[in-house]
Every structure is written in C-alpha cells, then in structure tokens.
C-alpha positions as a printed NumPy array, in Angstrom:
array([[ 22.142,   0.227,  -0.785],
       [ 22.768,   3.492,   1.068],
       [ 23.979,   5.085,  -2.165],
       [ 20.76 ,   4.069,  -3.94 ],
       [ 18.571,   5.529,  -1.2  ],
       [ 20.619,   8.749,  -1.247],
       [ 20.262,   8.936,  -5.023],
       [ 16.505,   8.431,  -4.759],
       [ 16.195,  11.273,  -2.25 ],
       [ 18.314,  13.584,  -4.414],
       [ 16.145,  12.858,  -7.458],
       [ 12.973,  13.428,  -5.431],
       [ 14.21 ,  16.763,  -4.05 ],
       [ 15.403,  17.931,  -7.459],
       [ 12.091,  17.   ,  -9.08 ],
       [ 10.074,  18.806,  -6.402],
       [ 12.263,  21.912,  -6.752],
       [ 11.914,  22.037, -10.53 ],
       [  8.143,  21.58 , -10.416],
       [  7.779,  24.232,  -7.734],
       [  9.765,  26.683,  -9.864],
       [  7.64 ,  25.858, -12.908],
       [  4.451,  26.721, -11.017],
       [  2.799,  23.381, -11.779],
       [  2.409,  22.467,  -8.118],
       [  0.855,  25.85 ,  -7.273],
       [ -2.07 ,  25.486,  -9.676],
       [ -2.805,  21.909,  -8.616],
       [ -1.541,  20.237, -11.791],
       [  1.282,  18.401, -10.021],
       [  0.912,  16.249,  -6.929],
       [  3.688,  14.634,  -4.96 ],
       [  3.35 ,  11.854,  -2.418],
       [  4.797,   8.891,  -0.569],
       [  3.605,   5.326,  -0.297],
       [  4.408,   2.181,   1.633],
       [  2.549,  -0.778,   0.241],
       [  2.551,  -4.455,   1.236],
       [  2.345,  -7.048,  -1.527],
       [  2.546, -10.733,  -2.233],
       [  4.446, -11.961,  -5.281],
       [  4.797, -15.276,  -7.059],
       [  6.774, -16.691,  -9.958],
       [  5.618, -18.432, -13.118],
       [  7.611, -20.463, -15.64 ],
       [  7.166, -21.925, -19.113],
       [  9.34 , -24.976, -18.302],
       [  7.228, -28.023, -17.424],
       [ 10.227, -29.427, -15.522],
       [  9.915, -26.578, -12.997],
       [  6.978, -26.262, -10.6  ],
       [  5.585, -23.215,  -8.808],
       [  5.498, -23.708,  -5.051],
       [  4.715, -20.644,  -2.962],
       [  4.687, -16.863,  -2.85 ],
       [  6.616, -14.134,  -1.028],
       [  5.258, -11.367,   1.178],
       [  7.085,  -8.061,   0.773],
       [  6.573,  -4.331,   0.687],
       [  7.107,  -1.377,  -1.601],
       [  8.412,   1.932,  -0.248],
       [  8.665,   4.989,  -2.444],
       [  7.656,   8.303,  -3.976],
       [  4.71 ,   9.151,  -6.226],
       [  4.404,  11.935,  -8.786],
       [  1.275,  12.874, -10.743],
       [  1.157,  15.489, -13.528],
       [ -2.439,  16.366, -14.438],
       [ -3.11 ,  17.089, -18.102],
       [ -6.739,  18.258, -17.864],
       [ -8.264,  21.355, -16.282],
       [-10.685,  19.307, -14.178],
       [ -7.746,  17.307, -12.756],
       [ -9.271,  13.999, -13.809],
       [ -6.45 ,  12.749, -16.039],
       [ -2.767,  12.475, -15.171],
       [  0.573,  11.041, -16.189],
       [  2.07 ,   9.187, -13.23 ],
       [  5.585,   8.172, -12.272],
       [  7.682,   7.68 ,  -9.168],
       [ 10.638,   5.957,  -7.597],
       [ 10.498,   3.057,  -5.167],
       [ 12.349,   0.2  ,  -3.515],
       [ 10.622,  -3.176,  -3.43 ],
       [ 11.694,  -5.731,  -0.855],
       [ 11.363,  -9.527,  -1.077],
       [  9.929,  -9.931,  -4.556],
       [  9.951, -13.428,  -5.984],
       [  8.539, -16.794,  -5.04 ],
       [  9.476, -20.461,  -4.818],
       [ 10.275, -22.774,  -7.738],
       [ 10.92 , -26.509,  -7.518],
       [ 13.349, -27.978, -10.056],
       [ 12.191, -31.553, -10.74 ],
       [ 15.334, -32.463, -12.687],
       [ 18.937, -32.34 , -11.444],
       [ 21.038, -29.515, -12.794],
       [ 23.455, -26.654, -12.412],
       [ 20.952, -23.892, -11.713],
       [ 23.326, -21.174, -10.506],
       [ 26.15 , -21.361, -12.996],
       [ 27.611, -17.894, -12.336],
       [ 27.011, -17.296,  -8.614],
       [ 29.396, -18.416,  -5.893],
       [ 27.256, -20.008,  -3.193],
       [ 28.467, -20.   ,   0.409],
       [ 26.634, -22.888,   2.067],
       [ 25.946, -25.026,  -0.988],
       [ 29.048, -27.122,  -1.704],
       [ 27.845, -29.015,  -4.788],
       [ 27.54 , -27.639,  -8.303],
       [ 24.694, -29.846,  -9.476],
       [ 21.52 , -29.662,  -7.389],
       [ 19.483, -32.841,  -7.09 ],
       [ 16.028, -33.344,  -8.538],
       [ 13.371, -31.926,  -6.234],
       [ 15.44 , -28.943,  -5.082],
       [ 13.375, -25.876,  -4.25 ],
       [ 14.65 , -22.308,  -4.571],
       [ 12.934, -19.354,  -2.932],
       [ 13.942, -16.21 ,  -4.811],
       [ 14.137, -13.08 ,  -2.613],
       [ 14.803, -10.079,  -4.835],
       [ 15.013,  -6.364,  -4.151],
       [ 14.517,  -3.823,  -6.948],
       [ 14.823,  -0.1  ,  -7.496],
       [ 11.793,   0.646,  -9.677],
       [ 10.53 ,   3.501, -11.842],
       [  6.876,   3.225, -12.925],
       [  5.193,   5.154, -15.746],
       [  1.442,   5.187, -16.183],
       [ -1.834,   6.935, -16.92 ],
       [ -4.396,   7.777, -14.247],
       [ -8.101,   8.592, -14.5  ],
       [-10.134,  10.039, -11.602],
       [-13.831,  10.627, -11.111],
       [-15.264,  13.947,  -9.948],
       [-15.653,  14.409,  -6.198],
       [-18.517,  12.578,  -4.524],
       [-19.656,  11.628,  -1.027],
       [-21.424,  13.64 ,   1.647],
       [-18.631,  16.198,   1.845],
       [-17.483,  15.928,  -1.749],
       [-14.14 ,  14.677,  -0.492],
       [-13.863,  11.262,  -2.206],
       [-12.647,  10.349,  -5.683],
       [-12.346,   6.927,  -7.294],
       [ -9.473,   6.292,  -9.699],
       [ -8.077,   3.799, -12.158],
       [ -4.385,   3.639, -12.972],
       [ -3.779,   1.874, -16.297],
       [ -1.651,   0.917, -17.955],
       [  1.368,   1.094, -15.665],
       [  4.766,   0.045, -17.021],
       [  7.607,  -0.446, -14.535],
       [ 11.356,  -0.647, -15.11 ],
       [ 13.401,  -2.213, -12.311],
       [ 17.059,  -2.708, -11.458],
       [ 17.95 ,  -5.447,  -8.943],
       [ 19.801,  -4.081,  -5.913],
       [ 19.934,  -7.34 ,  -3.97 ],
       [ 19.33 , -10.932,  -5.019],
       [ 19.125, -13.726,  -2.471],
       [ 17.973, -17.308,  -2.63 ],
       [ 17.035, -19.967,  -0.078],
       [ 17.943, -23.419,  -1.424],
       [ 16.528, -26.668,  -0.065],
       [ 17.026, -30.083,  -1.608],
       [ 18.193, -33.677,  -1.124],
       [ 21.873, -32.726,  -1.488],
       [ 22.016, -29.019,  -0.608],
       [ 20.776, -26.513,   1.956],
       [ 21.517, -22.796,   1.791],
       [ 19.975, -19.659,   3.253],
       [ 20.186, -16.14 ,   1.816],
       [ 22.663, -17.173,  -0.856],
       [ 23.906, -14.377,  -3.103],
       [ 22.534, -15.223,  -6.574],
       [ 22.984, -11.75 ,  -8.093],
       [ 25.056, -13.003, -11.058],
       [ 22.254, -15.344, -12.12 ],
       [ 19.55 , -12.658, -12.075],
       [ 18.853, -10.614, -15.211],
       [ 20.127,  -7.03 , -14.685],
       [ 16.843,  -5.299, -15.547],
       [ 13.145,  -6.035, -15.141],
       [ 10.136,  -4.795, -17.085],
       [  6.5  ,  -5.289, -16.14 ],
       [  3.061,  -3.982, -16.906],
       [  0.11 ,  -3.599, -14.591],
       [ -3.058,  -1.836, -13.584],
       [ -4.789,  -0.731, -10.433],
       [ -7.604,   1.199,  -8.889],
       [ -8.843,   2.623,  -5.63 ],
       [-10.083,   5.713,  -3.848],
       [ -8.701,   9.019,  -2.594],
       [ -9.966,  10.776,   0.509],
       [ -9.372,  14.522,   0.769],
       [ -8.281,  15.213,   4.35 ],
       [ -7.453,  18.895,   3.799],
       [ -7.087,  21.118,   0.752],
       [ -3.464,  20.   ,   0.454],
       [ -3.482,  16.404,   1.734],
       [ -5.197,  13.25 ,   0.45 ],
       [ -5.077,   9.654,   1.64 ],
       [ -4.859,   7.028,  -1.101],
       [ -5.812,   3.364,  -0.972],
       [ -5.997,   0.864,  -3.795],
       [ -5.139,  -2.541,  -5.225],
       [ -2.639,  -3.083,  -8.058],
       [ -1.684,  -6.075, -10.173],
       [  1.702,  -6.272, -11.89 ],
       [  2.982,  -8.936, -14.301],
       [  6.569,  -9.376, -15.48 ],
       [  7.414,  -9.126, -19.177],
       [ 11.039, -10.298, -18.959],
       [ 12.735, -13.419, -17.654],
       [ 14.055, -12.853, -14.125],
       [ 16.926, -15.342, -14.471],
       [ 19.944, -15.469, -16.785],
       [ 19.382, -19.147, -17.667],
       [ 23.052, -20.094, -17.997],
       [ 22.497, -23.426, -16.283],
       [ 22.195, -26.973, -17.595],
       [ 20.248, -30.136, -16.702],
       [ 22.883, -32.685, -15.751],
       [ 20.825, -35.791, -16.548],
       [ 21.099, -35.155, -20.304],
       [ 23.198, -31.99 , -20.777],
       [ 20.227, -29.934, -21.97 ],
       [ 20.484, -26.173, -21.371],
       [ 18.013, -24.661, -18.908],
       [ 16.005, -22.242, -21.035],
       [ 13.106, -21.445, -18.718],
       [ 11.289, -18.12 , -18.838],
       [ 10.723, -17.305, -15.161],
       [  8.634, -14.209, -14.45 ],
       [  7.402, -12.421, -11.334],
       [  3.842, -11.222, -10.775],
       [  2.55 ,  -9.424,  -7.722],
       [ -0.571,  -8.024,  -6.093],
       [ -0.008,  -4.828,  -4.106],
       [ -2.193,  -3.003,  -1.607],
       [ -1.334,   0.656,  -2.197],
       [ -1.301,   2.898,   0.897],
       [ -0.166,   6.458,   0.327],
       [ -0.403,  10.153,   1.122],
       [ -0.526,  12.843,  -1.571],
       [  0.358,  16.501,  -1.048]])
C-alpha cells in the first residue's frame, strides 16, 4: 500500500515537472488538481440465483490532470490517478456453493457456504481515468463560474486490497482476504457534470456528480454450486455514484 502511494506521488511529480518544462501550464492549457470524493457503490449480477442486497459507502482520493485542446479553454482531455476505498456491495447467494475457491479464509472453516449466505465485497483500487471534458464560457455576476460535462470517462483499475464480510447459516467472517477470487483488473465507463468556481486567477473549486458502471466481471468465478455441481458463472459488476469535490490549480 505504501509503495503504491509512493509510486502515485512520483508519477504526479514527474508529470507536473514535464508539463511545466513544456510550457503548457504557463499558458493555461494544462491544469492540475486534487480531489477527495465520497461515493456509494453497489453490485449487479446476471445470475438469478444471486440477489443484490445493499451498497457500500466509500471515498476516492487522487490527482486530476486536464490538457485543454482549444484556445478558449472549453475542451480538454482529462486523466488522473486515484485510490478508491470500499468499493463493492452486498450479494446474497441463494444456493449453497464454494464461492471462494482460491482464497484462504481465516474465520470461515467450511468450504461450501450454505444457501442464503451474504457476502459484502469491500474492494480498494488504484485507478487511472481517461476522458473528455467540455466547459461553458464564464458566467455569473463576477464571471467566475463555469459549468462542465465530463463524458465519456473510461477508468482502468487494479485491486490493491480485497476484503469480504461473510454472513450465513454455517459461516461468519469479517474482513476476509478474498484477493485471489477478485479479477486482477477492472474497466468501467462513466459520465459526470458540475460547476467550477474561480477563487483566484490560479485556483478553482470544483463540484460535481459522476456515475460509473463496470464493464468487466469483478470476480474470478472459479466456484461451484454444491447442490448440483454446476459452475458459478455469474457476471458481477460494480457501479457507483460519486460526489466530486476538488481543487484545480
């Protein structure tokens, strides 16, 4: 975890240095910022033997970069680097089965979980988003407000921590390490919008709402339903709604 944060800071510093040397930041075509954004996430599945049952509250902490491609600074390519904490949601498995075939669970002593077992997935990702941003011209009494839309936004993620809370008729476990049963990369698409408020010539406050939907299965699906030996082939995806709070420089 510490190595990932260190790597993120190194990348951020190197990117800022290169852009400063290129002169992009001096003429206003590049903007750099930070954001810390609460969100709630939930999971969906295409398996009718699995039920959705609750969402997670988490937050996103990271860096923002915007490279403007028009002279009026209304259109930009966006990217960044962030850590998201507590993504996931709760799924209820209505049939008995070996759900975590690869992970070694500490508190759960049985291999096959009984029907009605619920699993709350608590996942942490290192994410890199790529998107396109459109801004309006300045408006308001002081000409210090802009509205924006950020779409589409594609995000690649790598899980850095994968935990699960398990509750069922024959098993109870908290913060179990389920890393081996989580797919090693995530991909999602999304969109968002909001407003920017120009505090000074160099600083803006940003607020907005974003929606993000997973494109890949979160789980490895190596398990099996023990009542008939059928393989678990569910496509479990994460979606989230984020309230973006940031500062741009």
